[in-house]
C-alpha positions in Angstrom: 0.0 0.0 0.0 1.4 3.4 -1.0 0.5 6.6 0.8 1.5 10.1 -0.3 1.2 13.0 2.1 2.3 16.6 2.0 1.8 18.1 5.4 2.8 17.0 8.9 1.8 19.0 12.0 4.4 19.2 14.7 4.5 21.1 18.0 5.4 24.7 17.9 8.9 26.1 17.7 8.1 29.6 19.0 10.6 32.3 19.5 10.3 35.3 21.8 11.8 38.3 20.0 11.7 40.9 22.7 10.2 41.5 26.1 9.1 45.1 26.4 8.1 45.4 30.0 8.0 43.5 33.3 5.4 40.8 33.4 5.1 40.4 37.1 2.1 38.5 38.4 -1.0 40.6 37.8 -3.5 41.4 40.6 -5.6 38.4 41.3 -3.3 35.9 39.7 -2.9 34.0 43.0 -6.4 34.6 44.4 -7.4 30.9 44.0 -4.8 30.0 46.7 -6.3 32.2 49.4 -7.9 30.5 52.4 -6.3 27.1 51.7 -3.8 25.0 53.6 -2.0 21.7 53.3 -2.9 19.4 50.5 -5.7 21.6 49.2 -3.2 24.5 48.9 -0.7 22.4 46.9 -3.5 21.1 44.7 -4.7 24.6 44.0 -1.1 25.7 43.0 -1.0 22.7 40.7 -4.3 23.6 39.1 -3.0 27.1 38.5 0.4 26.4 36.9 -0.1 23.0 35.2 -2.1 24.4 32.2 0.6 26.3 30.1 1.9 26.7 26.6 4.1 23.8 25.8 7.1 24.6 23.6 9.3 22.3 21.7 12.8 21.0 22.6 14.3 22.4 19.4 13.0 25.9 20.2 14.8 26.2 23.6 17.9 27.9 22.2 15.6 30.6 20.8 14.2 31.3 24.3 17.4 31.1 26.3 18.7 34.5 25.1 15.6 36.1 26.7 15.5 33.9 29.9 19.1 33.3 30.7 21.4 36.2 29.9 23.8 38.2 32.1 22.4 41.6 33.3 25.4 43.5 31.9 25.7 41.7 28.6 22.6 40.4 26.8 24.7 38.2 24.5 26.5 36.3 27.3 24.8 33.2 28.7 24.0 33.1 32.4 25.3 29.7 33.2 24.4 28.3 36.7 26.7 25.3 36.2 30.1 27.0 35.5 31.8 30.4 35.3 32.9 29.8 31.7 32.1 32.5 29.3 29.6 31.4 26.6 27.8 33.7 24.1 24.6 33.4 22.1 25.2 33.5 18.4 22.0 35.5 17.5 20.7 32.7 15.2 18.7 30.7 17.7 21.1 27.7 17.3 22.9 25.9 20.1 25.8 27.4 21.9 28.9 25.3 21.3 30.0 23.5 24.4 26.6 23.9 26.2 23.6 21.7 26.7 19.9 22.1 27.3 19.8 20.9 30.9 16.8 19.3 32.6 17.7 20.5 36.1 15.0 18.1 37.3 16.2 15.0 35.5 13.9 13.7 32.8 14.8 10.1 33.6 13.0 10.5 36.9 9.6 10.4 35.1 10.9 7.9 32.5 12.2 10.4 29.9 8.9 10.6 28.0 8.3 13.7 25.9 5.5 15.1 28.0 4.8 18.7 29.2 7.7 18.6 31.7 10.2 17.7 29.0 10.3 21.3 27.6 9.1 23.3 30.6 11.4 26.3 30.8 10.8 26.6 34.5 13.4 23.9 35.0 15.4 23.9 31.7 18.6 25.9 31.7 21.6 26.3 29.4 24.4 24.4 31.0 28.1 23.9 30.6 28.6 20.6 28.8 31.1 18.9 31.1 29.2 20.0 34.2 26.0 18.7 32.7 27.7 15.4 31.8 29.0 15.0 35.4 25.6 15.9 36.9 23.8 13.2 34.8 20.6 12.3 36.6 22.0 12.4 40.1 19.8 14.0 42.8 20.7 17.3 44.4 22.7 17.1 47.6 25.7 18.4 49.6 29.0 16.8 48.6 31.4 15.3 51.1 33.9 14.0 48.7 33.9 15.4 45.1 34.7 13.5 41.9 33.9 16.6 39.8 34.4 20.3 40.9 34.7 23.2 38.5 34.3 25.9 41.1 30.6 26.2 40.6 29.2 22.7 40.3 30.3 19.7 42.4 29.5 16.0 41.9 30.4 13.4 44.4 29.5 11.4 47.6 26.7 12.9 49.6 26.9 13.9 53.3 25.2 11.6 55.7 21.4 11.6 55.5 21.3 12.9 51.9 21.1 11.3 48.5 18.0 9.2 49.0 19.9 6.0 48.4 22.1 7.4 45.6 25.8 7.2 46.1 26.3 10.4 44.0 24.8 13.8 44.2 25.0 17.2 42.4 25.7 20.3 44.5 25.3 23.8 42.9 27.1 26.8 44.1 25.8 28.6 47.2 24.6 31.6 45.1 22.3 29.2 43.1 21.0 26.8 45.7 17.9 28.8 46.3 17.2 28.9 42.5 17.4 25.1 42.3 15.3 24.7 45.4 12.5 26.8 44.1 12.8 25.0 40.7 12.2 21.7 42.5 9.3 23.1 44.5 7.7 24.1 41.1 8.3 20.7 39.5 7.1 18.7 42.6 3.8 20.7 42.4 3.2 21.3 38.6 3.8 17.6 37.9 2.6 16.1 41.2 0.4 13.7 39.2 3.4 12.0 37.4 4.5 8.6 38.4 8.2 8.7 39.3 10.6 6.1 38.1 13.5 7.3 40.3 12.6 8.2 43.8 15.8 9.7 45.3 14.1 13.0 46.1 10.4 12.4 45.2 7.9 9.7 46.0 4.6 8.3 44.6 2.9 7.9 48.0 2.4 11.3 49.6 0.8 14.5 48.5 3.9 16.4 49.4 5.7 14.6 46.5 9.1 15.5 48.0 10.8 13.1 50.4 11.5 14.2 54.0 15.3 14.5 53.5 14.9 16.5 50.3 12.3 18.8 52.0 14.7 19.6 54.8 17.6 20.3 52.4 15.6 22.3 49.8 13.9 24.4 52.5 17.4 25.2 54.0 18.7 26.2 50.6 15.7 28.4 49.9 16.0 30.2 53.2 19.7 30.7 52.9 19.6 31.9 49.3 16.5 34.2 48.9 14.9 35.1 45.6 17.2 37.2 43.5 16.7 39.7 40.7 17.9 37.0 38.3 15.0 34.7 39.3 12.3 37.4 39.1 13.5 38.5 35.7 13.6 35.0 34.4 10.1 34.3 35.9 8.8 37.2 34.0 10.4 36.1 30.8 9.1 32.5 31.1 5.6 33.9 31.8 5.7 35.7 28.5 6.5 32.4 26.7 4.6 29.7 28.6 1.8 31.8 30.2 2.5 30.3 33.7 4.8 31.4 36.5 6.8 29.8 39.3 4.8 30.8 42.3 7.6 29.9 44.7 9.5 32.9 43.2 6.6 35.3 43.3 5.6 34.1 46.8 8.7 33.1 48.6 6.8 32.1 51.8 4.5 29.7 49.9 6.9 26.8 50.3 6.8 27.3 54.1 3.0 26.8 54.0 3.3 23.5 52.1 6.6 22.0 53.4 8.1 24.3 56.0 7.5 25.8 59.4 4.0 27.1 58.5 2.7 23.8 57.1 -1.0 23.4 57.9 -1.6 27.1 58.4 -4.1 28.9 56.1 -2.4 30.7 53.3 -3.3 34.2 52.0 -1.3 35.6 49.0 -2.0 39.2 50.2 -0.1 38.5 53.4 3.1 37.4 51.6 5.8 39.1 49.6 5.1 39.0 45.9 1.4 40.1 45.7 -0.8 38.8 43.0 -3.5 37.9 45.5 -5.7 41.0 45.2 -8.7 41.5 43.0 -9.9 44.2 40.7 -13.2 44.6 38.8 -11.7 46.0 35.7 -11.8 43.7 32.6 -8.3 42.7 31.6 -6.2 40.0 30.0 -3.7 38.2 32.1 -2.1 36.4 29.2 -0.9 37.3 26.6 0.3 40.8 27.4 0.7 43.7 25.2 4.1 43.7 23.3 4.5 39.9 23.1 6.2 38.8 19.9 6.1 35.1 18.9 8.4 33.6 16.3 7.6 30.1 15.0 11.2 29.7 13.9 12.3 27.8 10.8 9.8 25.5 9.2 10.3 23.2 6.2 8.0 23.7 3.2 5.2 21.1 3.4 5.0 21.1 7.2 2.8 23.1 9.6 3.2 24.1 13.2 0.5 24.5 15.8 1.2 26.9 18.7 -1.2 27.0 21.6 -1.6 30.4 23.3 -3.5 30.3 26.6 -5.9 33.3 26.7 -6.5 34.1 30.3 -8.8 37.0 31.3 -10.3 38.5 34.4 -13.7 40.1 34.7 -14.3 40.0 30.9 -17.9 41.1 30.2 -18.4 39.5 26.8 -16.7 37.3 24.2 -13.2 38.1 22.9 -12.7 38.7 19.2 -9.7 37.0 17.4 -8.3 38.5 14.2 -5.2 37.9 12.1 -4.2 40.8 9.8 -1.3 42.6 8.1 1.6 41.4 6.1 1.5 37.6 5.3 -1.5 36.9 7.5 -2.7 34.2 5.0 0.2 32.0 6.1 -1.3 31.9 9.6 -4.7 30.7 10.9 -6.5 30.4 14.3 -9.0 27.7 15.3 -11.7 30.2 16.3 -12.5 33.9 15.7 -14.5 34.2 19.0 -13.4 33.1 22.5 -16.3 32.6 25.0 -16.1 35.0 27.9 -16.5 32.2 30.5 -13.7 30.1 29.0 -11.3 33.1 29.0 -12.2 34.0 32.6 -11.7 30.5 33.8 -8.6 29.5 35.8 -7.4 27.3 33.0 -7.9 30.0 30.3 -8.8 29.2 26.7 -6.2 27.3 24.5 -6.1 29.3 21.3 -4.4 27.4 18.5 -2.4 29.5 16.0 -1.2 27.6 13.0 1.6 28.5 10.6 1.2 26.5 7.3 3.5 28.2 4.7 2.8 27.8 1.0 5.9 29.6 -0.1 9.5 30.0 0.9 10.7 33.0 2.7 10.1 35.1 5.9 6.5 35.7 6.9 4.9 37.8 9.6 1.4 38.8 10.8 -0.4 40.3 13.8 -2.8 38.5 16.1 -5.3 40.9 17.6 -7.5 40.2 20.7 -10.3 42.7 21.3 -13.8 43.2 22.8 -14.6 41.4 26.0 -15.0 44.7 27.7 -11.4 45.5 27.3 -10.2 49.1 26.9 -8.4 48.9 23.5 -6.9 45.6 22.3 -3.9 43.3 22.8 -1.6 42.8 19.8 0.8 39.9 19.4 3.4 40.0 16.6 3.8 36.7 14.7 6.9 35.7 12.6 8.2 32.6 10.9 10.5 31.5 8.2 9.9 28.8 5.6 12.9 26.8 4.3 13.3 24.1 1.6 12.9 20.4 2.8 16.4 19.4 4.1 18.5 16.6 2.5 20.0 14.5 5.3 22.6 11.8 4.9 23.0 8.9 7.3 25.8 9.1 9.9 28.1 6.3 10.9 27.8 4.9 14.4 31.2 4.0 16.0 32.1 1.2 18.4 31.5 1.8 22.1 34.5 2.8 24.2 35.3 3.0 27.9 33.5 -0.3 28.4 33.2 -1.7 32.0 30.8 -4.2 33.5 28.3 -1.5 34.2 29.0 1.3 31.7 30.2 2.3 28.3 30.2 5.3 25.9 28.3 5.3 22.7 30.0 7.1 19.8 29.3 8.3 16.3 30.8 10.4 13.5 29.8 14.0 13.1 27.3 14.7 10.4 28.4 16.9 7.5 24.9 18.4 7.2 23.3 21.3 9.0 21.2 19.6 11.7 19.1 20.5 14.8 20.1 17.5 16.8 21.2 13.8 16.9 18.8 11.1 17.9 20.5 8.3 19.7 18.3 5.1 20.1 19.5 2.6 22.6 17.8 -0.9 22.9 18.4 -3.3 25.7 17.8 -7.1 25.7 18.0 -9.5 28.6 20.0 -12.6 28.8 17.3 -14.6 27.0 17.2 -12.1 24.1 13.9 -10.5 25.2 13.6 -6.8 24.5 13.4 -4.9 27.9 13.6 -1.3 26.8 14.1 1.0 23.9 14.7 4.8 24.3 15.7 7.6 22.1 17.9 10.4 23.5 18.2 13.9 21.9 21.8 15.2 21.5 23.1 18.6 20.6 24.6 19.1 17.1 28.2 19.3 18.6 27.9 16.0 20.5 29.4 12.8 19.1 29.3 10.6 22.2 27.0 9.8 25.2 27.8 7.7 28.3 25.5 5.0 29.7 26.0 3.9 33.3 23.2 1.2 33.6 24.6 -1.8 31.9 23.8 -5.1 33.7 25.5 -8.5 33.5 24.2 -10.7 30.6 22.4 -7.9 28.8 22.8 -7.1 25.1 22.8 -3.4 24.2 22.4 -1.9 20.7 22.5 1.6 19.5 22.1 3.6 16.3 22.1 7.3 15.4 20.0 9.6 13.2 20.0 13.3 12.5 17.0 15.7 12.8 16.4 18.9 10.9 13.2 20.9 10.7 11.1 17.9 11.7 12.7 15.5 9.2 14.8 12.5 10.3 17.7 10.9 8.4 18.0 7.2 7.7 19.4 5.2 10.6 23.1 4.6 10.9 24.6 1.2 11.2 23.8 -0.6 14.6 26.5 -1.1 17.2 26.0 -4.2 19.4 27.5 -4.6 22.8 27.2 -8.0 24.4 29.2 -10.7 26.2 31.0 -11.3 22.9 32.2 -7.7 22.7 31.3 -4.9 20.3 30.0 -5.6 16.8 28.0 -3.8 14.1 30.4 -1.4 12.4 28.9 -2.5 9.1 25.6 -1.0 8.1 22.2 -2.7 8.3 19.7 -2.2 5.5 18.6 1.5 5.8 15.1 2.0 7.3 13.3 5.3 8.0 9.7 5.9 9.3 7.7 9.0 8.2 4.7 9.8 10.4 1.2 10.3 9.0 -2.1 10.6 10.8 -2.6 7.4 12.8 0.5 5.7 11.6 3.8 5.7 9.7 5.1 5.1 6.2 8.2 2.9 5.6 11.1 4.2 3.6 13.7 1.6 2.7 16.0 0.8 -0.3 14.9 -2.8 -0.5 12.5 -5.3 1.1 13.3 -5.9 4.8 11.7 -9.3 5.3 9.4 -10.1 8.2 8.5 -7.3 10.6 7.2 -7.7 14.1 5.5 -4.9 16.1 5.3 -5.1 19.9 3.5 -2.8 22.4 5.3 -1.5 25.5 4.2 -4.5 27.5 6.2 -6.8 25.1 3.1 -8.3 23.5 3.2 -9.0 19.7 0.5 -6.8 18.1 1.2 -7.3 14.4 3.3 -9.3 12.0 4.1 -8.2 8.5 5.3 -10.9 6.1 7.7 -8.7 4.1 8.1 -5.0 4.9 8.6 -2.9 1.7 9.2 0.7 0.7 6.1 2.9 1.0 4.2 0.4 3.1 1.8 2.2 5.5 1.4 0.9 9.0 -1.7 2.1 10.8 -1.9 1.6 14.5 -4.0 2.8 17.5 -2.6 5.6 19.6 0.4 4.4 21.7 4.1 3.5 21.7 5.4 0.5 19.8 8.7 -1.3 19.0 9.3 -2.8 15.5 11.9 -5.3 14.6 12.7 -6.6 11.1 14.5 -9.7 9.8 17.2 -7.8 8.1 18.0 -5.2 10.7 19.5 -5.6 14.2 18.0 -2.3 15.4 14.6 -1.9 16.9 12.6 1.0 15.6 10.4 3.0 18.0 7.0 4.1 16.7 4.9 6.7 18.6 1.3 7.2 17.4 -0.4 10.3 18.8 
């Protein structure tokens, strides 16, 4: 069966061009917290901050220049992991030598690409070596360091810390409060997640944080109060995601949930930071006047959806939505009217703005929000660039190095192409040859290696590499196999690529691949294909699957949304 398709919709790559004014919490932003205590208070904070605009991983380097720059030099990265001087290049591409760091490790929730994966409230630009040393270790205070660059330490924890981990990451004293308030946010915004690693968090109490981590984080937060850096960054993130870190705006809030005021009734008007008052004047909380959104670079034939949360207060009638000026025909919205009640709700109204270019070049338009009883209107500048479909060549995976009984380093050759990232897929089989896990890791364009520290006796590990550019993925590299017999797989398998369509994927290969088997995440065989060929379409229910073929040693991951 042959399928031809022309347009794929991917999550938004949105760029903030310029922040014009402070976006501190407006009056009434925190009023839903007033009069609550204990679990009800934490639940109310969760309900306030969980609905937010979710950006894409590839867009983060567009945002960091606005969220993480030095106060005396807008082009210099504010790096909380080292004192090395790094500078933004002005193009929205990665800074050489730096990583996009999940300060709250993504492996703790299993690494899935969920809302937390790209939440700017815990993602920071990080010195590469420091990020590598930090790995997915919990926060803690180091008694004996194995890594120390003068800002970041990694090593053995002091007694009573680590939550069972023999290694912890300790930030510099000037940033300990920043990390503490980041973890307060994550433990609240994503309190409904199931945690795979429970060094600092748990799945059994409403507080989410473990007792030892509460004690340490509260100490860090008290000793390192909210700084101008944090408040400025909170304002910048608010302009992008339409949510705030309340533990920065309301420094005492953590005390009411985990600290010395736990169990007492909270009132935002009684704490530093405000945002708890009320006003009867109709107004928009998000977006604010002067916001500029850039969808970044998009390949011809693709479209991007960006969700803007429209949150109002005291609106007296429906809001009008209009696109106009310049290349407005390249953009569209899902509605032209937003119901008053939806906009006034605590969740806000998720307005979808789509960029679907039909021609190459730079495009811009203006999104106008009016009526609702507002005085005047709110304008949001839109911009995007449409580029030709990229041509990507397959890279070569190299043998693993630094092999021990429990660890190794995966390697690959640098791509000659302009790329957004590498995709490293690692598959693990148990001693009986049964597939136990398959996960894809996103790497920066300057990375050509990645360490794994979870190898177990008797397991077979395989990995292969692809490149990603503008939503297009290259053919897979050869597969490297690491088992009891050593390292094999420098020769290439038959190339295989999967292109996503609605409800499935289309196979791209140079020759028939033989029998294919598709498994669900429980390891159950859900489909067998006698001979997988080029342009075959595989339609599956929503979910995550693993596909193996007779002529390839690699397992392909299929995600249907």
